[in-house]
Every structure is written in C-alpha cells, then in structure tokens.
KOLVO-189742 format. One line per 10 residues: number of its first residue (from 1); their letters; for each residue x, z, y of N, C-alpha, C. Coordinates in nm, 4 decimals. Example, Ala and Ser with C-alpha at 12.3 -4.5 7.8 and 13.67 -1.06 7.14 Angstrom:
<recs>
1> AS> 1.3190:0.7800:-0.5690:1.2300:0.7800:-0.4500:1.3200:0.7800:-0.3300 | 1.2850:0.7080:-0.2250:1.3670:0.7140:-0.1060:1.2900:0.7870:0.0030
</recs>
This chain:
<recs>
1> MKDFQMDHAS> 19.0003:0.0144:-26.7390:18.8846:0.0992:-26.7112:18.7744:0.0744:-26.8149 | 18.7563:-0.0540:-26.8515:18.6519:-0.0890:-26.9471:18.6805:-0.0265:-27.0833 | 18.8080:-0.0276:-27.1288:18.8443:0.0336:-27.2562:18.8155:0.1834:-27.2554 | 18.8415:0.2491:-27.1419:18.8146:0.3917:-27.1311:18.6659:0.4191:-27.1446 | 18.5832:0.3343:-27.0803:18.4384:0.3520:-27.0890:18.3899:0.3324:-27.2318 | 18.4453:0.2324:-27.3015:18.4061:0.2078:-27.4403:18.4489:0.3249:-27.5281 | 18.5732:0.3741:-27.5084:18.6214:0.4881:-27.5856:18.5352:0.6107:-27.5586 | 18.5008:0.6313:-27.4332:18.4185:0.7467:-27.3967:18.2789:0.7346:-27.4583 | 18.2219:0.6143:-27.4545:18.0897:0.5926:-27.5146:18.0966:0.6139:-27.6655 | 18.2037:0.5651:-27.7283:18.2209:0.5842:-27.8728:18.2350:0.7310:-27.9083
11> ENDLLAKKEA> 18.3096:0.8026:-27.8264:18.3262:0.9462:-27.8502:18.1941:1.0203:-27.8345 | 18.1150:0.9802:-27.7337:17.9837:1.0422:-27.7139:17.8922:1.0142:-27.8324 | 17.8977:0.8917:-27.8838:17.8161:0.8547:-28.0001:17.8594:0.9352:-28.1220 | 17.9891:0.9496:-28.1399:18.0421:1.0273:-28.2520:17.9998:1.1738:-28.2397 | 18.0080:1.2289:-28.1209:17.9652:1.3669:-28.0981:17.8168:1.3826:-28.1291 | 17.7355:1.2855:-28.0887:17.5914:1.2913:-28.1166:17.5651:1.2888:-28.2673 | 17.6434:1.2108:-28.3406:17.6269:1.2045:-28.4863:17.6674:1.3364:-28.5512 | 17.7740:1.3978:-28.5017:17.8162:1.5278:-28.5540:17.7075:1.6326:-28.5290 | 17.6518:1.6317:-28.4092:17.5456:1.7270:-28.3760:17.4217:1.7022:-28.4617 | 17.3907:1.5761:-28.4889:17.2757:1.5435:-28.5740:17.2966:1.5955:-28.7159
21> LIREIRLSTD> 17.4182:1.5828:-28.7664:17.4478:1.6326:-28.9013:17.4330:1.7847:-28.9066 | 17.4872:1.8521:-28.8094:17.4747:1.9986:-28.8045:17.3276:2.0390:-28.7965 | 17.2511:1.9682:-28.7152:17.1082:1.9978:-28.7009:17.0354:1.9819:-28.8345 | 17.0641:1.8728:-28.9068:16.9993:1.8482:-29.0357:17.0394:1.9534:-29.1396 | 17.1653:1.9910:-29.1392:17.2111:2.0942:-29.2330:17.1414:2.2268:-29.2028 | 17.1310:2.2600:-29.0762:17.0648:2.3864:-29.0394:16.9168:2.3846:-29.0752 | 16.8537:2.2682:-29.0663:16.7129:2.2573:-29.1070:16.6965:2.2797:-29.2572 | 16.8033:2.2608:-29.3318:16.7996:2.2714:-29.4775:16.8560:2.4026:-29.5297 | 16.8820:2.4964:-29.4422:16.9442:2.6225:-29.4821:16.8672:2.6914:-29.5948 | 16.7346:2.6972:-29.5839:16.6554:2.7644:-29.6884:16.6711:2.6957:-29.8236
31> IFKAMADPVR> 16.6772:2.5651:-29.8232:16.6948:2.4898:-29.9484:16.8304:2.5226:-30.0094 | 16.9350:2.5173:-29.9271:17.0694:2.5447:-29.9782:17.0844:2.6891:-30.0256 | 17.0280:2.7833:-29.9514:17.0354:2.9233:-29.9927:16.9635:2.9434:-30.1259 | 16.8467:2.8822:-30.1385:16.7692:2.8973:-30.2622:16.8438:2.8376:-30.3807 | 16.9088:2.7257:-30.3608:16.9766:2.6578:-30.4706:17.1169:2.7120:-30.4965 | 17.1683:2.7953:-30.4076:17.3050:2.8456:-30.4223:17.3175:2.9562:-30.5270 | 17.2107:3.0259:-30.5525:17.2154:3.1396:-30.6441:17.2070:3.0923:-30.7894 | 17.2995:3.1345:-30.8748:17.2985:3.0920:-31.0157:17.1699:3.1284:-31.0908 | 17.1107:3.2419:-31.0578:16.9846:3.2808:-31.1230:16.8751:3.1803:-31.0873 | 16.8684:3.1430:-30.9606:16.7660:3.0471:-30.9187:16.7949:2.9084:-30.9750
41> QDILMMFMVA> 16.9206:2.8753:-30.9902:16.9543:2.7481:-31.0556:16.9014:2.7483:-31.1986 | 16.9205:2.8596:-31.2680:16.8694:2.8713:-31.4050:16.7173:2.8603:-31.4080 | 16.6525:2.9235:-31.3134:16.5063:2.9174:-31.3066:16.4607:2.7738:-31.2822 | 16.5278:2.7043:-31.1910:16.4920:2.5636:-31.1661:16.5082:2.4798:-31.2932 | 16.6138:2.5060:-31.3684:16.6339:2.4331:-31.4953:16.5211:2.4630:-31.5938 | 16.4743:2.5875:-31.5961:16.3614:2.6224:-31.6833:16.2396:2.5369:-31.6499 | 16.2160:2.5176:-31.5200:16.0997:2.4392:-31.4777:16.1172:2.2899:-31.5040 | 16.2379:2.2449:-31.5152:16.2592:2.1040:-31.5492:16.2216:2.0770:-31.6941 | 16.2255:2.1804:-31.7759:16.1869:2.1681:-31.9169:16.0395:2.2025:-31.9348 | 15.9972:2.3178:-31.8816:15.8626:2.3693:-31.9079:15.7563:2.3137:-31.8129
51> KRMNVAEVVE> 15.7951:2.2680:-31.6983:15.7068:2.2120:-31.5966:15.6161:2.3145:-31.5282 | 15.5557:2.4060:-31.6061:15.4594:2.5008:-31.5491:15.4716:2.6338:-31.6225 | 15.4962:2.7414:-31.5438:15.5092:2.8735:-31.6049:15.4562:2.9800:-31.5102 | 15.4158:3.0918:-31.5684:15.3830:3.2081:-31.4872:15.5040:3.3020:-31.4883 | 15.4954:3.4108:-31.4147:15.6091:3.5029:-31.4030:15.6507:3.5556:-31.5401 | 15.5535:3.5933:-31.6220:15.5848:3.6498:-31.7541:15.6638:3.5508:-31.8397 | 15.6296:3.4240:-31.8321:15.7010:3.3228:-31.9110:15.8449:3.3051:-31.8629 | 15.8651:3.3162:-31.7337:16.0011:3.3073:-31.6797:16.0804:3.4309:-31.7220 | 16.0168:3.5476:-31.7144:16.0832:3.6728:-31.7531:16.1269:3.6678:-31.8991 | 16.0447:3.6083:-31.9863:16.0787:3.5969:-32.1296:16.2108:3.5230:-32.1514
61> QSPLSRPAIS> 16.2428:3.4318:-32.0615:16.3627:3.3494:-32.0767:16.4812:3.4001:-31.9944 | 16.4652:3.5179:-31.9362:16.5690:3.5697:-31.8473:16.5992:3.7158:-31.8797 | 16.7215:3.7593:-31.8539:16.7541:3.9007:-31.8742:16.7078:3.9889:-31.7576 | 16.6520:3.9272:-31.6535:16.6128:4.0037:-31.5339:16.4737:4.0645:-31.5478 | 16.4480:4.1627:-31.4643:16.3175:4.2302:-31.4629:16.2121:4.1416:-31.3964 | 16.0886:4.1784:-31.4189:15.9777:4.1055:-31.3575:15.9870:4.1072:-31.2043 | 16.0143:4.2231:-31.1411:16.0270:4.2219:-30.9944:16.1406:4.1307:-30.9456 | 16.2510:4.1291:-31.0184:16.3633:4.0426:-30.9786:16.3235:3.8949:-30.9892 | 16.2566:3.8604:-31.0981:16.2122:3.7210:-31.1163:16.1118:3.6844:-31.0074 | 16.0187:3.7733:-30.9780:15.9196:3.7477:-30.8729:15.9883:3.7215:-30.7392
71> HHLKILKQAG> 16.0919:3.7981:-30.7114:16.1684:3.7794:-30.5872:16.2319:3.6396:-30.5825 | 16.2942:3.5992:-30.6924:16.3581:3.4670:-30.6973:16.2547:3.3546:-30.6875 | 16.1410:3.3724:-30.7526:16.0345:3.2712:-30.7442:15.9836:3.2580:-30.6008 | 15.9726:3.3700:-30.5330:15.9278:3.3694:-30.3927:16.0252:3.2901:-30.3052 | 16.1542:3.3117:-30.3236:16.2552:3.2393:-30.2451:16.2483:3.0896:-30.2740 | 16.2355:3.0533:-30.4007:16.2257:2.9120:-30.4373:16.0995:2.8477:-30.3797 | 15.9923:2.9236:-30.3771:15.8666:2.8730:-30.3206:15.8789:2.8556:-30.1695 | 15.9375:2.9537:-30.1015:15.9547:2.9452:-29.9560:16.0416:2.8266:-29.9158 | 16.1369:2.7923:-30.0016:16.2259:2.6795:-29.9734:16.1596:2.5452:-30.0053 | 16.0421:2.5503:-30.0670:15.9720:2.4263:-30.1000:16.0117:2.3672:-30.2337
81> LLSSTKEKTE> 16.0849:2.4434:-30.3143:16.1307:2.3933:-30.4435:16.0295:2.4193:-30.5546 | 15.9450:2.5193:-30.5366:15.8373:2.5491:-30.6307:15.7066:2.5578:-30.5536 | 15.5983:2.5293:-30.6237:15.4659:2.5544:-30.5679:15.3914:2.6421:-30.6666 | 15.2839:2.7023:-30.6213:15.2090:2.7905:-30.7101:15.0598:2.7657:-30.6979 | 14.9905:2.7929:-30.8079:14.8447:2.7883:-30.8101:14.7957:2.9121:-30.8837 | 14.6881:2.9674:-30.8327:14.6325:3.0875:-30.8955:14.5148:3.0459:-30.9826 | 14.5172:3.0908:-31.1065:14.4085:3.0671:-31.2004:14.3638:3.2016:-31.2547 | 14.2456:3.2423:-31.2158:14.1936:3.3754:-31.2490:14.2916:3.4817:-31.1988 | 14.3591:3.5523:-31.2880:14.4509:3.6583:-31.2437:14.5977:3.6162:-31.2517 | 14.6231:3.4966:-31.2999:14.7610:3.4502:-31.3177:14.8010:3.3515:-31.2077
91> VFYTLSMGDS> 14.9272:3.3589:-31.1682:14.9851:3.2623:-31.0758:15.0811:3.1761:-31.1564 | 15.0598:3.0455:-31.1519:15.1454:2.9514:-31.2225:15.2308:2.8760:-31.1214 | 15.3566:2.8610:-31.1553:15.4523:2.7917:-31.0700:15.4878:2.6577:-31.1322 | 15.5123:2.5616:-31.0469:15.5583:2.4297:-31.0902:15.6691:2.3835:-30.9960 | 15.7540:2.3010:-31.0494:15.8611:2.2417:-30.9702:15.7974:2.1482:-30.8687 | 15.8374:2.1607:-30.7445:15.7760:2.0760:-30.6416:15.8785:2.0245:-30.5427 | 15.9920:1.9822:-30.5945:16.0904:1.9248:-30.5032:16.0315:1.7945:-30.4514 | 15.9233:1.8111:-30.3776:15.8472:1.6972:-30.3302:15.9132:1.6243:-30.2169 | 15.8314:1.5469:-30.1529:15.8797:1.4595:-30.0469:15.9585:1.5322:-29.9395 | 15.9121:1.6481:-29.8959:15.9786:1.7135:-29.7835:16.1211:1.7557:-29.8188
101> VIKQLKKIVQ> 16.1406:1.8129:-29.9373:16.2745:1.8574:-29.9776:16.3656:1.7371:-30.0001 | 16.3181:1.6396:-30.0742:16.3979:1.5203:-30.1036:16.4311:1.4452:-29.9748 | 16.3329:1.4284:-29.8871:16.3577:1.3596:-29.7597:16.4626:1.4325:-29.6770 | 16.4553:1.5657:-29.6754:16.5515:1.6437:-29.5967:16.6925:1.6267:-29.6519 | 16.7075:1.6332:-29.7829:16.8402:1.6169:-29.8431:16.8922:1.4741:-29.8237 | 16.8050:1.3752:-29.8347:16.8454:1.2359:-29.8103:16.8887:1.2168:-29.6652 | 16.8193:1.2832:-29.5734:16.8534:1.2722:-29.4310:16.9945:1.3251:-29.4052 | 17.0298:1.4354:-29.4703:17.1651:1.4897:-29.4548:17.2679:1.3884:-29.5029 | 17.2437:1.3279:-29.6188:17.3363:1.2284:-29.6728:17.3457:1.1083:-29.5788 | 17.2320:1.0625:-29.5286:17.2299:0.9471:-29.4387:17.3102:0.9745:-29.3115
111> VAEELMDDPA> 17.2862:1.0883:-29.2500:17.3564:1.1220:-29.1259:17.5057:1.1406:-29.1531 | 17.5400:1.2015:-29.2665:17.6816:1.2199:-29.3021:17.7495:1.0843:-29.3238 | 17.6803:0.9919:-29.3896:17.7376:0.8587:-29.4112:17.7591:0.7861:-29.2791 | 17.6630:0.7979:-29.1874:17.6776:0.7344:-29.0560:17.7993:0.7920:-28.9827 | 17.8174:0.9206:-28.9941:17.9316:0.9858:-28.9302:18.0622:0.9392:-28.9933 | 18.0662:0.9334:-29.1253:18.1892:0.8928:-29.1946:18.2239:0.7466:-29.1676 | 18.1227:0.6624:-29.1489:18.1453:0.5193:-29.1273:18.1668:0.4835:-28.9804 | 18.1568:0.5800:-28.8910:18.1686:0.5534:-28.7493:18.3121:0.5115:-28.7135 | 18.3291:0.3940:-28.6533:18.4638:0.3484:-28.6177:18.5325:0.4392:-28.5139 | 18.4562:0.5140:-28.4384:18.5154:0.6027:-28.3373:18.5897:0.7179:-28.4019
121> KTLE> 18.5655:0.7425:-28.5314:18.6371:0.8502:-28.5999:18.7876:0.8281:-28.5949 | 18.8302:0.7042:-28.5922:18.9729:0.6739:-28.5889:19.0349:0.7103:-28.4542 | 18.9506:0.7295:-28.3521:19.0011:0.7642:-28.2199:19.0353:0.9112:-28.2079 | 18.9844:0.9914:-28.3005:19.0067:1.1361:-28.2928:19.1515:1.1706:-28.3161
</recs>
C-alpha cells in the first residue's frame, strides 16, 4: 500500500510539473510567435548591430515596405523584444530583451529540466 501511495504521489508531482511547463510555454506564446518569423529574426539581428533605429532605417535594410516593417516592429514591441522612444516626430526602437523576456525563457528551461530530471518519469 505504501509503494502505491509513493507512486501515486510521484505521478501527481510529475503531472504538476508537466502542467507548470505548459503554463510557462503558454505565457511565452507572444515571444515565440514574434521570434518565429524569419523577417522578425532579421530585424532582431539588425538591432544587435545597430542598437537603435527608426522605421526608415530598418526599411533601408529590408526589401519590405514601410507598413510591413511597422507591423513587424509592433509585434516585436508587444512581445517585449523591442522598446521605443519618441523624439520629436521620430520613433526610435531599441532591443529590449530585458529581464521579463529573459526570465520567462529561463523559467521554461528550468521547469523543463525539472520535468526531465524527475525520477517518476521512469514510472510512465
């Protein structure tokens, strides 16, 4: 009876870890969606070199139209990967994979590692 209780408790713990991983991944959906698009990946790489650009500067380095670039910048900003500041009539964007984005991605890795290292996984 005691072994059954331990197995059941281990299974419950494993299930809780699986649910935690799913929860963390779902919290990061905007980040993953923003980073999944090759155009946005290219834009992020531009910011790793230039650090600070306005829409026109991004358009100069891309085959896309200004409205298309603005759309991609908006998605990256909403995901927390870029931030913007307005100076007179220009909006400048900077890479801002700050604490919140990095912490969220680290949390996913941490929860996934806990799940992978769980001894109850062998009971499945």
